[in-house]
C-alpha positions as CSV (number, residue, x, y, z in Angstrom):
1,M,64.8,101.4,32.7
2,K,66.0,97.8,32.4
3,F,65.9,97.6,28.6
4,S,66.9,99.5,25.6
5,V,65.0,100.0,22.3
6,A,67.5,97.5,20.8
7,D,66.5,94.9,23.5
8,L,62.9,95.5,22.8
9,L,63.2,95.1,19.0
10,D,65.5,92.0,19.3
11,Q,62.8,90.2,21.2
12,L,60.2,90.5,18.5
13,P,60.4,87.7,15.9
14,A,60.2,88.5,12.3
15,G,56.9,87.9,10.6
16,E,54.7,87.1,13.6
17,P,53.2,89.1,16.4
18,L,54.2,88.7,20.0
19,P,51.7,89.3,22.9
20,I,52.8,92.1,25.2
21,T,52.8,89.7,28.2
22,K,55.4,87.5,26.5
23,L,57.4,90.6,25.7
24,E,57.4,91.6,29.3
25,K,58.6,88.2,30.3
26,A,61.3,88.1,27.7
27,L,62.6,91.5,28.9
28,G,62.5,90.4,32.6
29,L,60.0,93.1,33.6
30,S,58.1,92.3,36.8
31,N,57.0,95.6,38.6
32,S,54.3,97.9,37.3
33,R,56.7,100.9,36.8
34,D,58.9,98.9,34.3
35,K,55.8,97.7,32.5
36,A,54.5,101.2,32.2
37,M,57.8,102.3,30.7
38,L,57.5,99.5,28.2
39,L,54.1,100.8,27.1
40,I,55.5,104.3,26.7
41,G,58.4,102.9,24.5
42,V,56.0,100.8,22.5
43,D,53.7,103.8,21.8
44,A,56.7,105.9,20.6
45,L,58.0,103.1,18.3
46,V,54.5,102.6,16.8
47,K,54.4,106.4,16.0
48,L,57.9,106.1,14.5
49,G,56.7,103.3,12.2
50,L,59.0,100.7,13.7
51,L,56.2,98.6,15.3
52,E,52.7,97.6,14.5
53,Q,50.2,96.9,17.3
54,A,47.3,94.5,16.7
55,E,45.1,92.2,18.8
56,Q,47.5,89.4,18.6
57,G,50.4,91.5,19.9
58,L,53.3,93.5,18.5
59,Q,55.1,93.0,15.3
60,R,58.2,94.7,13.7
61,C,57.6,96.7,10.6
62,D,59.7,96.2,7.5
63,T,61.9,99.3,7.4
64,P,64.7,98.8,4.8
65,E,65.2,102.5,4.6
66,L,66.5,102.6,8.2
67,I,70.0,101.4,8.7
68,Q,71.5,100.1,12.0
69,A,74.8,101.9,12.8
70,R,77.0,103.1,15.6
71,L,77.9,106.8,15.9
72,R,81.5,107.9,15.9
73,C,82.0,111.6,16.6
74,S,85.2,113.7,16.6
75,S,86.2,116.6,18.9
76,K,85.6,119.0,16.0
77,G,81.9,118.1,15.8
78,F,82.1,115.8,12.7
79,C,79.9,112.7,13.2
80,F,79.6,109.5,11.1
81,A,77.3,106.5,11.4
82,L,79.3,103.3,11.0
83,R,77.0,100.8,9.5
84,E,76.8,97.4,11.1
85,D,76.3,95.8,7.8
86,G,79.7,96.9,6.6
87,G,78.3,99.5,4.1
88,E,79.7,103.0,3.5
89,D,79.8,105.3,6.5
90,I,77.1,108.0,6.6
91,Y,77.9,111.6,7.5
92,I,75.5,113.1,10.1
93,R,75.2,116.8,10.5
94,D,74.7,118.4,13.9
95,H,71.1,119.1,13.5
96,E,70.4,115.6,12.3
97,L,71.9,113.9,15.5
98,N,68.6,114.2,17.4
99,H,70.5,114.1,20.7
100,A,72.4,111.0,19.9
101,W,75.9,110.8,21.4
102,N,79.2,109.3,20.4
103,G,79.1,105.5,20.6
104,D,75.3,105.2,20.6
105,R,73.6,102.5,18.4
106,V,71.1,104.2,16.2
107,L,68.8,103.8,13.2
108,V,69.8,106.2,10.4
109,Q,68.0,107.2,7.3
110,V,70.0,108.3,4.3
111,T,68.9,111.8,3.1
112,R,71.5,112.4,0.4
113,E,73.3,109.7,-1.6
114,G,77.0,109.7,-1.7
115,G,79.1,110.6,-4.8
116,R,82.5,109.8,-6.0
117,R,84.3,111.9,-3.5
118,R,81.5,112.4,-1.0
119,S,80.0,110.2,1.7
120,P,76.3,109.8,1.9
121,E,74.5,112.0,4.4
122,G,71.7,111.0,6.8
123,G,69.9,111.6,10.0
124,V,69.3,109.7,13.2
125,R,65.7,108.5,13.4
126,C,65.9,106.4,16.5
127,I,68.4,105.8,19.3
128,L,68.6,102.0,19.8
129,A,70.9,101.9,22.8
130,R,72.9,104.4,24.7
131,Q,76.6,103.8,25.1
132,T,77.3,106.4,27.7
133,T,75.6,105.9,31.1
134,S,78.4,107.6,33.1
135,M,81.4,109.8,32.2
136,L,84.6,111.3,33.6
137,A,84.2,115.1,33.8
138,Q,85.3,118.3,35.5
139,V,82.8,120.4,37.4
140,E,82.4,124.1,36.5
141,E,80.0,127.0,36.9
142,Q,78.5,128.4,33.7
143,N,75.8,131.1,33.7
144,E,74.9,130.4,37.3
145,R,74.5,126.7,36.4
146,L,76.6,123.9,37.8
147,V,77.7,121.6,34.9
148,A,79.9,118.7,34.2
149,L,82.2,119.1,31.2
150,P,83.2,115.6,29.8
151,L,86.9,114.8,29.5
152,D,86.0,112.8,26.3
153,D,85.8,115.7,23.8
154,R,83.8,113.4,21.5
155,L,80.8,113.9,23.8
156,L,79.7,117.3,22.5
157,T,77.6,118.3,25.5
158,A,77.6,119.5,29.1
159,V,75.6,117.8,31.8
160,T,73.6,119.8,34.3
161,L,74.3,119.0,37.9
162,P,72.3,119.6,41.1
163,A,73.4,122.6,43.2
164,G,74.5,120.1,45.9
165,D,77.4,118.9,43.8
166,S,79.1,122.3,44.1
167,S,81.5,120.7,46.6
168,Y,83.2,119.0,43.7
169,L,84.4,122.2,42.1
170,D,88.2,121.9,41.8
171,P,90.0,125.1,40.9
172,E,93.4,123.4,41.1
173,Q,92.3,120.7,38.6
174,N,93.8,117.9,40.8
175,S,90.9,115.5,40.3
176,V,88.0,114.6,38.1
177,V,84.6,113.2,38.9
178,E,82.5,110.3,37.8
179,V,79.1,111.6,36.6
180,A,76.1,109.3,36.3
181,I,73.5,110.3,33.7
182,D,70.1,110.6,35.2
183,R,68.3,111.9,32.1
184,Y,69.4,112.1,28.5
185,P,68.6,115.3,26.5
186,V,65.0,115.6,25.5
187,A,63.8,118.3,23.1
188,Q,65.1,121.7,24.5
189,F,66.0,120.2,27.9
190,A,69.7,119.5,28.6
191,P,71.0,116.2,30.0
192,Q,71.0,115.9,33.8
193,G,73.3,113.9,36.0
194,H,74.9,113.8,39.4
195,V,78.4,113.2,40.7
196,A,79.0,109.7,41.9
197,R,82.5,110.1,43.2
198,R,85.8,112.0,43.0
199,L,88.9,110.4,41.4
200,P,92.5,111.6,41.8
201,I,94.4,112.5,38.6
202,R,97.9,111.7,40.0
203,G,97.3,108.7,42.3
204,G,99.7,106.2,40.8
205,E,99.2,103.1,38.7
206,A,96.2,101.8,40.6
207,A,94.4,105.2,40.4
208,D,95.1,105.4,36.6
209,L,93.6,102.0,36.1
210,D,90.5,103.1,38.1
211,L,90.2,106.1,35.9
212,L,90.3,104.0,32.8
213,L,87.9,101.4,34.1
214,T,85.5,104.2,35.1
215,K,85.8,105.9,31.7
216,H,84.8,102.7,30.0
217,R,82.2,101.7,32.6
218,L,84.1,98.6,33.7
219,N,84.5,99.6,37.4
220,T,81.2,97.9,38.2
221,R,80.5,94.5,36.7
222,S,77.5,92.3,37.3
223,T,77.9,89.2,39.5
224,A,77.6,85.8,37.9
225,P,74.4,84.0,38.7
226,R,74.5,81.1,41.0
227,T,74.0,78.0,39.0
228,A,75.1,74.4,39.2
229,L,77.7,73.3,36.6
230,K,77.2,70.1,34.7
231,S,79.5,67.2,35.7
232,L,81.2,65.5,32.8
233,A,81.3,61.7,32.8
234,A,84.7,60.2,31.9
235,K,83.1,57.2,30.2
236,E,81.6,59.4,27.4
237,R,85.0,60.8,26.5
238,A,88.0,59.6,24.6
239,D,90.8,58.8,27.0
240,L,93.9,60.7,25.8
241,T,95.6,60.9,29.2
242,S,98.5,58.6,28.1
243,E,99.4,61.1,25.3
244,P,101.6,63.8,26.7
245,C,100.4,67.4,26.0
246,L,102.0,70.7,26.9
247,L,100.5,73.9,28.4
248,I,102.2,76.9,26.6
249,S,101.6,80.5,27.7
250,G,103.4,83.8,28.0
251,W,100.9,85.4,30.4
252,Q,101.7,85.9,34.0
253,G,99.1,88.4,35.2
254,R,96.6,87.7,38.0
255,N,93.5,85.8,36.7
256,A,95.2,85.2,33.4
257,P,92.9,82.9,31.3
258,E,93.8,79.3,30.6
259,L,94.7,78.5,27.0
260,A,94.4,75.3,25.0
261,A,97.0,72.5,25.4
262,L,99.0,71.2,22.5
263,A,100.5,67.8,21.6
264,L,102.4,66.6,18.5
265,E,102.8,63.1,17.1
266,E,104.9,62.1,14.1
267,R,103.0,59.7,11.8
268,E,103.7,58.1,8.5
269,G,103.5,60.8,5.9
270,G,103.4,63.8,8.2
271,W,102.3,65.0,11.6
272,T,99.2,64.8,13.8
273,L,98.8,68.1,15.8
274,W,96.4,67.9,18.7
275,V,94.7,71.0,20.1
276,H,92.9,70.4,23.4
277,S,90.6,73.3,24.4
278,P,89.1,73.5,27.9
279,A,85.5,72.1,27.9
280,V,83.7,75.2,29.0
281,A,80.5,75.0,26.9
282,E,79.7,71.5,28.2
283,R,79.5,72.6,31.8
284,L,76.7,75.1,31.3
285,S,73.1,75.0,29.9
286,A,72.6,76.8,26.5
287,N,70.4,79.8,27.0
288,G,70.5,79.3,30.8
289,S,71.2,82.1,33.2
290,L,75.0,81.6,33.2
291,D,75.1,81.4,29.4
292,L,73.1,84.7,29.1
293,W,75.5,86.3,31.6
294,L,78.5,85.2,29.6
295,R,77.0,86.7,26.5
296,E,76.8,90.1,28.2
297,Q,80.4,89.8,29.4
298,A,81.4,88.8,25.9
299,D,85.2,88.9,26.4
300,A,88.0,88.7,29.0
301,L,89.8,92.0,29.4
302,C,93.5,92.5,30.1
303,T,94.1,95.6,32.3
304,G,97.9,95.1,32.4
305,R,99.0,93.2,35.5
306,Q,95.6,91.6,36.0
307,W,92.6,90.4,34.0
308,L,88.9,90.9,34.2
309,P,87.9,87.3,33.4
310,L,85.1,86.3,31.1
311,L,84.2,83.1,33.1
312,S,82.5,82.9,36.4
313,P,84.7,81.8,39.4
314,G,83.0,78.4,39.3
315,L,83.8,77.9,35.7
316,I,87.4,79.0,36.1
317,K,87.9,76.5,38.9
318,A,86.2,73.7,37.0
319,T,88.1,74.1,33.8
320,A,91.6,75.0,35.1
321,W,94.5,73.0,33.8
322,K,96.9,71.4,36.3
323,P,100.0,69.4,35.1
324,G,99.6,65.8,36.1
325,E,95.9,66.0,36.6
326,S,93.2,64.8,34.2
327,Q,90.8,67.4,32.7
328,A,87.9,67.3,30.3
329,A,88.6,68.9,26.9
330,L,87.3,69.4,23.4
331,S,90.0,68.2,21.1
332,V,90.9,68.0,17.4
333,A,93.4,65.8,15.7
334,L,94.8,67.7,12.7
335,E,96.6,65.5,10.1
336,L,99.2,67.6,8.4
337,S,101.4,66.8,5.5
338,P,105.2,67.3,5.8
339,E,104.7,70.7,4.1
340,G,102.1,71.7,6.7
341,V,99.0,71.2,4.5
342,L,95.8,70.2,6.4
343,E,94.7,66.8,5.0
344,H,92.2,65.5,7.4
345,Y,90.8,66.3,10.9
346,R,88.7,64.7,13.6
347,F,87.1,66.2,16.7
348,C,86.3,64.5,19.9
349,R,85.2,65.0,23.5
350,S,88.3,63.9,25.5
351,L,90.0,63.5,28.7
352,V,93.6,64.8,28.7
353,K,96.5,65.1,31.2
354,P,99.0,67.9,30.7
355,V,102.5,66.9,31.6
356,A,104.2,70.3,31.9
357,T,103.8,74.0,31.6
358,V,106.1,75.8,29.1
359,G,106.6,79.5,29.6
360,A,108.6,82.2,27.7
361,E,111.7,81.5,29.8
362,A,111.9,77.9,28.8
363,L,111.3,78.6,25.2
364,E,114.0,81.3,25.2
365,A,116.4,78.8,26.7
366,L,115.5,76.3,24.0
367,A,116.2,78.8,21.3
368,E,119.6,79.6,22.8
369,R,120.6,75.9,23.4
370,K,123.2,74.5,21.0
371,P,122.0,71.5,19.0
372,K,124.5,69.0,20.4
373,A,124.8,70.4,23.9
374,R,125.2,67.7,26.5
375,T,124.0,69.8,29.4
376,T,120.4,70.9,29.9
377,P,119.8,74.5,31.0
378,A,118.0,75.0,34.3
379,A,114.9,76.4,32.7
380,L,114.5,73.2,30.6
381,K,115.1,70.6,33.3
382,P,111.5,70.3,34.4
383,I,110.5,69.5,30.8
384,K,113.6,67.5,29.8
385,E,111.5,64.5,28.7
386,Q,109.4,66.6,26.4
387,L,112.2,68.5,24.7
388,G,111.9,66.4,21.5
389,Q,108.2,67.1,21.2
390,L,108.7,70.8,22.0
391,E,111.4,71.2,19.4
392,A,109.2,69.5,16.8
393,L,106.3,71.7,17.7
394,V,108.4,74.9,17.3
395,G,109.6,73.6,13.9
396,L,106.1,72.7,12.7
397,T,104.5,76.0,13.7
398,A,107.3,77.9,12.1
399,Q,106.6,76.0,8.9
400,L,102.9,76.8,9.2
401,H,103.8,80.5,9.8
402,Q,105.8,80.6,6.5
403,R,103.0,79.0,4.7
404,R,100.5,81.5,6.0
405,L,102.7,84.4,4.9
406,A,103.0,82.9,1.5
407,Q,99.2,82.9,1.2
408,G,99.0,86.6,1.8
409,S,98.8,86.9,5.6
410,I,100.4,90.0,7.1
411,D,102.9,90.2,10.0
412,L,104.0,93.7,11.1
413,K,106.8,94.8,13.4
414,L,104.5,96.8,15.6
415,S,104.8,95.2,19.0
416,M,103.8,97.1,22.1
417,P,106.6,99.0,24.0
418,L,108.1,97.3,27.1
419,I,106.4,99.3,29.8
420,D,106.0,97.5,33.2
421,S,102.5,98.6,33.8
422,L,101.3,97.1,30.6
423,G,102.0,93.6,31.9
424,D,100.2,90.9,29.8
425,L,98.9,93.5,27.4
426,A,102.4,93.7,25.9
427,V,102.2,89.9,25.2
428,P,100.3,89.4,22.0
429,S,97.2,87.2,22.3
430,P,97.3,83.9,20.4
431,E,94.2,85.0,18.4
432,G,95.4,88.6,18.2
433,G,94.8,89.1,14.4
434,G,91.6,91.0,15.2
435,Q,92.8,94.1,13.5
436,G,93.7,92.4,10.2
437,W,97.4,91.7,11.0
438,F,99.6,89.8,13.4
439,V,102.5,91.1,15.4
440,E,105.8,89.6,14.1
441,L,107.3,87.2,16.6
442,P,110.3,84.9,16.8
443,A,109.5,81.2,16.3
444,H,110.2,80.3,19.9
445,H,107.7,82.9,21.3
446,P,104.8,81.2,23.2
447,T,102.2,83.2,21.1
448,A,103.9,82.3,17.8
449,I,103.4,78.6,18.6
450,L,99.9,78.8,19.9
451,R,98.8,81.2,17.1
452,E,99.5,78.8,14.2
453,A,98.0,75.8,16.0
454,F,94.8,77.7,16.9
455,L,94.4,79.1,13.4
456,M,94.7,75.6,11.9
457,A,92.2,74.2,14.5
458,E,89.7,77.0,13.9
459,M,89.9,76.6,10.1
460,A,89.1,72.9,10.6
461,L,86.0,73.7,12.7
462,G,84.9,76.4,10.3
463,D,85.2,74.0,7.4
464,H,83.3,71.3,9.4
465,L,80.4,73.3,10.6
466,S,80.1,75.0,7.2
467,A,80.0,71.7,5.4
468,L,77.3,70.4,7.8
469,N,75.3,73.7,7.5
470,L,75.1,74.3,11.2
471,P,74.5,77.8,12.7
472,A,78.0,78.6,13.6
473,I,79.6,82.1,14.1
474,Y,82.4,82.7,11.7
475,A,85.3,85.2,11.7
476,L,85.7,87.2,8.5
477,N,88.6,89.4,7.5
478,P,88.2,90.9,4.0
479,P,91.4,92.1,2.3
480,P,92.1,95.9,2.2
481,E,90.8,98.0,-0.7
482,A,93.2,98.2,-3.6
483,A,92.9,102.0,-3.7
484,D,93.9,102.3,-0.1
485,L,96.9,100.0,-0.6
486,N,97.9,102.1,-3.6
487,D,97.8,105.3,-1.5
488,V,100.2,103.6,1.0
489,A,102.4,102.5,-1.9
490,R,102.5,106.0,-3.4
491,A,103.5,107.4,0.0
492,A,106.4,104.8,0.1
493,L,107.5,105.6,-3.5
494,A,107.6,109.3,-2.6
495,L,110.2,108.3,0.0
496,D,112.2,106.4,-2.5
497,I,111.3,103.0,-1.1
498,P,111.8,100.4,-3.9
499,L,108.5,98.4,-4.6
500,E,107.6,95.7,-7.0
501,L,104.0,96.0,-8.1
502,G,101.9,93.0,-9.2
503,E,100.8,92.3,-12.8
504,E,97.8,94.6,-12.4
505,G,99.9,97.4,-11.1
506,H,98.8,96.9,-7.5
507,A,100.8,96.0,-4.4
508,S,99.3,93.5,-2.0
509,G,99.3,94.2,1.8
510,A,101.8,91.3,2.4
511,E,104.1,92.6,-0.3
512,L,104.1,96.1,1.2
513,A,104.7,94.8,4.7
514,A,107.7,92.8,3.5
515,A,109.1,95.7,1.5
516,F,108.7,98.1,4.4
517,A,110.4,95.6,6.8
518,A,113.6,95.8,4.8
519,T,113.9,99.6,5.1
520,D,115.1,102.0,7.8
521,R,111.6,103.6,7.8
522,C,109.9,100.3,8.7
523,R,107.8,101.3,11.7
524,P,106.2,104.5,10.3
525,L,105.5,102.9,7.0
526,Q,104.0,99.8,8.5
527,Q,101.8,102.1,10.7
528,Q,100.5,103.6,7.5
529,L,99.7,100.1,6.2
530,R,98.1,99.1,9.5
531,G,95.7,102.1,9.0
532,V,94.1,100.6,5.8
533,L,93.8,97.0,7.0
534,K,90.3,95.9,7.8
535,P,89.5,94.4,11.2
536,V,88.1,90.9,11.8
537,S,84.3,90.8,12.3
538,L,81.9,88.0,13.2
539,S,79.3,86.8,10.8
540,E,76.6,84.1,10.3
541,Q,78.1,83.3,6.9
542,P,81.6,81.8,6.2
543,G,83.9,83.9,4.1
544,R,87.4,85.0,3.4
545,H,89.9,85.5,6.3
546,A,92.9,87.3,4.8
547,V,95.0,87.5,8.0
548,A,94.8,83.7,8.4
549,G,95.7,83.2,4.8
550,L,92.3,81.8,3.8
551,S,91.3,82.5,0.2
552,E,87.8,82.5,-1.3
553,E,87.8,78.7,-1.7
554,E,89.9,76.6,0.5
555,R,88.6,73.0,0.6
556,D,86.5,71.1,-1.9
557,G,85.1,74.2,-3.6
558,R,83.4,75.5,-0.4
559,P,83.8,79.1,0.8
560,A,86.7,79.6,3.2
561,A,85.6,79.4,6.8
562,L,87.1,80.1,10.2
563,A,85.1,79.4,13.4
564,P,86.7,80.4,16.7
565,W,86.5,77.8,19.4
566,C,90.0,77.3,21.0
567,C,89.8,80.2,23.5
568,P,86.5,79.8,25.4
569,T,88.2,81.6,28.4
570,L,88.7,84.7,26.3
571,H,85.7,85.1,24.0
572,Y,82.0,84.1,24.2
573,V,82.0,83.3,20.4
574,D,84.3,80.4,21.2
575,I,81.8,79.1,23.8
576,W,79.0,79.4,21.2
577,N,80.9,77.3,18.6
578,Q,81.9,74.8,21.3
579,Q,78.2,74.4,22.2
580,L,77.4,73.6,18.6
581,L,80.3,71.1,18.3
582,T,79.3,69.4,21.6
583,L,75.7,69.2,20.4
584,L,76.9,67.6,17.1
585,L,79.2,65.1,18.9
586,S,76.6,64.1,21.5
587,E,73.3,64.2,19.7
588,G,74.0,64.2,16.0
589,K,72.4,61.5,13.9
590,D,75.1,59.5,12.1
591,R,72.6,57.5,9.9
592,P,69.2,58.1,8.3
593,S,67.4,55.6,10.5
594,V,68.0,52.8,13.0
595,R,67.6,50.3,10.1
596,H,70.9,51.4,8.7
597,K,73.7,49.4,10.5
598,I,76.6,51.6,9.4
599,G,76.8,55.3,10.2
600,V,79.1,58.1,9.2
601,D,81.7,59.7,11.4
602,L,80.2,63.1,12.2
603,A,83.4,64.1,14.1
604,A,85.6,63.9,11.0
605,D,85.8,65.5,7.6
606,S,85.2,62.1,6.0
607,C,81.4,62.6,6.4
608,H,81.3,65.7,4.1
609,G,79.1,65.2,1.1
610,T,77.6,61.9,2.4
611,I,74.7,63.2,4.6
612,D,71.2,63.7,3.1
613,W,69.3,63.6,6.4
614,A,68.7,66.0,9.3
615,L,71.7,65.8,11.6
616,L,69.9,67.5,14.5
617,P,66.2,68.1,15.3
618,N,64.8,71.6,14.7
619,S,64.1,71.9,18.4
620,A,67.8,71.7,19.2
621,L,68.9,74.2,16.5
622,A,66.1,76.7,16.8
623,P,67.5,78.4,20.0
624,F,70.8,79.0,18.2
625,Q,69.1,80.6,15.2
626,Q,66.7,82.6,17.3
627,T,69.6,84.0,19.4
628,R,71.6,85.0,16.3
629,D,68.5,86.8,14.9
630,Q,68.2,88.8,18.1
631,G,71.3,90.8,17.5
632,L,73.9,88.6,19.1
633,L,76.5,89.3,16.4
634,Q,76.0,93.1,16.5
635,R,76.6,93.0,20.3
636,L,79.7,90.8,20.0
637,N,81.1,92.9,17.1
638,G,80.4,96.0,19.2
639,R,82.2,94.5,22.1
640,R,85.3,93.8,20.0
641,R,85.5,97.4,18.9
642,F,85.1,98.4,22.6
643,L,88.1,96.1,23.5
644,V,90.3,97.8,20.9
645,E,89.4,101.2,22.3
646,F,90.0,100.2,25.9
647,E,93.4,98.6,25.1
648,A,94.4,101.7,23.1
649,D,93.5,103.9,26.0
650,L,95.4,101.7,28.4
651,L,98.5,101.9,26.2
652,A,98.2,105.7,25.7
653,M,97.8,106.3,29.5
654,A,100.9,104.2,30.2
655,Q,102.9,106.0,27.5
656,A,101.8,109.5,28.8
657,R,102.9,108.6,32.3
658,Q,106.3,107.6,30.9
659,A,106.5,111.0,29.2
660,E,105.6,113.2,32.2
661,P,109.0,113.2,33.8
662,L,110.6,114.1,30.5
663,V,108.8,117.5,30.1
664,G,111.4,120.1,29.1
665,Q,113.9,117.5,27.8
666,V,115.1,117.3,24.1
667,L,115.0,113.7,22.9
668,P,115.4,111.9,19.5
669,G,112.3,110.7,17.8
670,V,110.9,109.5,14.4
671,I,108.2,111.2,12.4
672,S,105.3,108.8,12.4
673,G,102.7,110.9,10.5
674,V,102.5,114.2,8.6
675,Q,99.4,116.4,8.2
676,S,98.7,119.9,7.1
677,Y,98.5,121.1,10.8
678,G,101.9,119.5,11.8
679,F,103.6,116.2,12.2
680,F,103.5,113.4,14.8
681,V,106.7,112.1,16.3
682,E,107.3,108.8,18.2
683,V,109.8,109.1,21.0
684,P,111.4,105.8,22.2
685,P,111.6,103.7,24.2
686,S,107.9,104.0,25.2
687,Q,107.0,105.0,21.6
688,V,104.8,107.8,23.0
689,E,103.5,109.9,20.1
690,G,103.1,113.6,20.2
691,L,102.3,116.5,17.9
692,V,104.6,119.2,16.6
693,H,102.1,121.8,15.5
694,V,102.9,123.7,12.4
695,S,102.4,127.0,14.2
696,S,105.5,126.1,16.4
697,L,107.8,125.9,13.3
698,K,108.9,129.6,13.5
699,D,111.9,129.3,11.2
700,D,110.0,129.4,7.9
701,W,106.7,129.1,6.1
702,Y,105.9,125.4,5.5
703,E,103.9,123.9,2.7
704,Y,102.1,120.6,3.2
705,R,102.6,118.1,0.3
706,S,100.1,115.4,1.0
707,R,101.1,113.1,-1.9
708,Q,104.7,113.0,-0.6
709,N,103.8,112.9,3.2
710,R,106.0,115.9,4.0
711,L,106.2,119.5,5.1
712,V,108.6,121.7,3.1
713,G,110.0,125.1,4.1
714,R,109.3,127.6,1.4
715,K,112.6,129.5,1.9
716,N,115.1,127.2,3.6
717,R,113.6,124.1,1.9
718,R,113.9,122.2,5.2
719,T,111.8,119.0,5.0
720,Y,109.9,117.0,7.6
721,M,108.7,113.7,6.1
722,L,107.5,110.3,7.2
723,G,110.2,108.2,8.9
724,D,112.7,111.1,9.4
725,A,114.7,111.2,12.6
726,V,114.2,114.4,14.4
727,E,115.0,115.9,17.9
728,V,112.0,117.2,19.8
729,E,111.3,118.9,23.1
730,I,108.5,117.5,25.2
731,Q,106.6,120.7,26.2
732,K,103.3,119.4,27.7
733,V,101.7,116.1,28.7
734,D,98.0,115.7,29.3
735,A,97.7,112.1,30.5
736,L,93.9,112.1,30.8
737,R,93.4,113.1,27.2
738,H,96.5,111.4,26.0
739,Q,97.8,114.5,24.3
740,I,101.5,115.2,24.1
741,D,102.7,118.6,22.8
742,L,106.2,118.6,21.2
743,A,108.3,121.3,19.6
744,V,111.4,121.2,17.4
745,P,114.3,123.2,19.1
746,M,115.2,126.1,16.9
747,A,118.8,126.5,15.8
748,E,120.6,129.6,17.0
749,G,120.1,132.6,14.8
750,A,116.9,131.1,13.1
751,D,114.4,133.7,11.9
752,S,111.1,133.3,13.8
753,S,109.4,136.3,12.2
754,E,107.4,134.2,9.7
755,A,104.8,131.5,10.3
756,A,104.2,128.2,8.6
757,I,101.5,127.7,6.1
758,P,99.9,124.6,4.5
759,D,99.8,124.0,0.8
760,T,96.6,123.8,-1.3
761,E,97.8,120.3,-2.4
762,S,95.8,119.0,0.6
763,G,92.8,119.2,-1.7
764,D,90.7,121.5,0.5
765,P,89.4,124.4,-1.7
766,E,88.2,126.4,1.3
767,I,91.8,127.0,2.6
768,D,93.7,129.9,1.3
769,P,97.4,129.0,1.1
770,F,98.4,132.4,2.3
771,T,96.1,132.4,5.4
772,P,98.1,132.9,8.6
773,V,98.5,129.6,10.5
774,A,96.7,130.8,13.5
775,V,93.5,131.0,11.4
776,L,94.3,127.7,9.8
777,S,94.6,125.9,13.1
778,E,91.2,127.2,14.0
779,A,89.8,125.8,10.7
């Protein structure tokens, strides 16, 4: 079937019926079989009360009791529905899943309201879209049936295979298979599928990447539609080719995306910082076939040494920067005070000519260069004439960085480990605050320079589009909950970390990050802090962006606003906002009527508060509003979560492969987390994390003290707590499931006759503190 329930519902406008023929056209259905499937789906949705059918067509029912969410299941069978509106997660019991799987988009109805210490409960009433269309699995025979057992233990099901797939039985466990789902479970009938191909488990770096791409269904991507790109006339653009701008990037992987160019001018009373973004949106038709394809791609993906690009090959070629050659751009001039405060800004469609590319090697040489050195290092000779501008740019962005931190933004010392196979993934993205924090970087790092410039430019566009009331897409980042921060603070105080609390007795995230950075337990404590920070999400409404340092009200009493637009080669949301900006600059009305001789400057912040007429006709803005109403933001936010999971899997696989040759060795590590069932240890230099299960601690009975983040031996009083250095033996590595089993080597003469136990301080009344650990581990 070519469409999901979510696609069907998204095509139905609110408050008015849509004829079935128009719905078929909107969904791209042409043959009789697909149309028949649509009628079956419509009939089911009418019976569920989601649709009404009348002579005029179909209409969505108002169902406020049904909540859109995405399922997240654990290997233990616990499932929660993560609400797309940001509300409290809903617990879903097994019998209320109604055959929904992990990752599916669903409609959930709350059946029991939550309490002070209890999540609300509910049940799945409709599956909007399936996440899993294929899976990695191992083939086994069970009860004279051939089944595929998913490697992802969050998929709590087995898939029935045809008898002909028995050739994929692998008793040696040297390979896995890709299983395509032919039929999802219905009533009492199990899901069915077939083996698409076999994949080796130990085939090297390329095979590992193939495994991960297959797991996340990225091994097959749709081809970009053939379409002619728009040509951009130079006469309609501001000619900035005489102003030297620099291309700064630390990425070196194949198909690495182009980033915006920067230029800096000193002016009376401060600086003018120019950000020139590739003019991607102007080259395609809004809502055209290429635009729709880009929406489905949503983001560029880094797979390590290479990229899966967002843009089509034609767009990549048309928008590529080349030093010494003119290129179309969307630009903003940011007027900054000497202290780095944004005073004014102005956007324009421009023509620019980059003069040089500046990479990490050149910036490192600049950092090491002595101020009065007469010689120029070899890495700096190609940009010798631009060294003054580059040094000023480094100084200004460092100042912007300090200002951002002073406004409550959070930098953490949690960079990725230096593993060759990670490639560009180990280089932070310039807009890499998607998880509510930034990686701490030196001032001369390429990302450190781009990050501050991009944030300032995106704050300017957010402020502009918000003031003009245009249908932009904004990035929001709410601050963490005070209760969650207090939990982290209490854990730190239990480790004797000195903290200064605010006037209300609470510590801010920025204060905790700074306090932890000054201790020898910095990394594990900052990891605890990272766990409570809220990720960035996309929204129709402007709002606070904590990681960028934007408070509730930033300019002229308006809500804070940040609209991404500088990286159209990385994210579709940047293309969307570029489309709006281009529409404003090219077709916006700068005066009420032709009788008025003097208009306002729609490209600058000077026009705010002076406009009382329609800037753009409804016919131009309606497609933007309609597309947002059809679930665009939910899909883009879902894709962002997918990106995070994919990158985490890529990192975990690389770390596991680094750990495989170390099986049997005893290595120093640091305790990164403590739970009732054991503690996690990070082993440098790859920072691979493994579990020391409490049942392997044979020298004593251990109590879990959750408020202090530690395990304590009942007799010998030996303590394992967060941030402790500990030697561990790597016992087993499962690279596919990213599971590392560790053990603490026992000292000679240690008594192993007693087992470890958890303490009732964990708060679970069902656990007896004197239950043997073997039973507890099952629980």
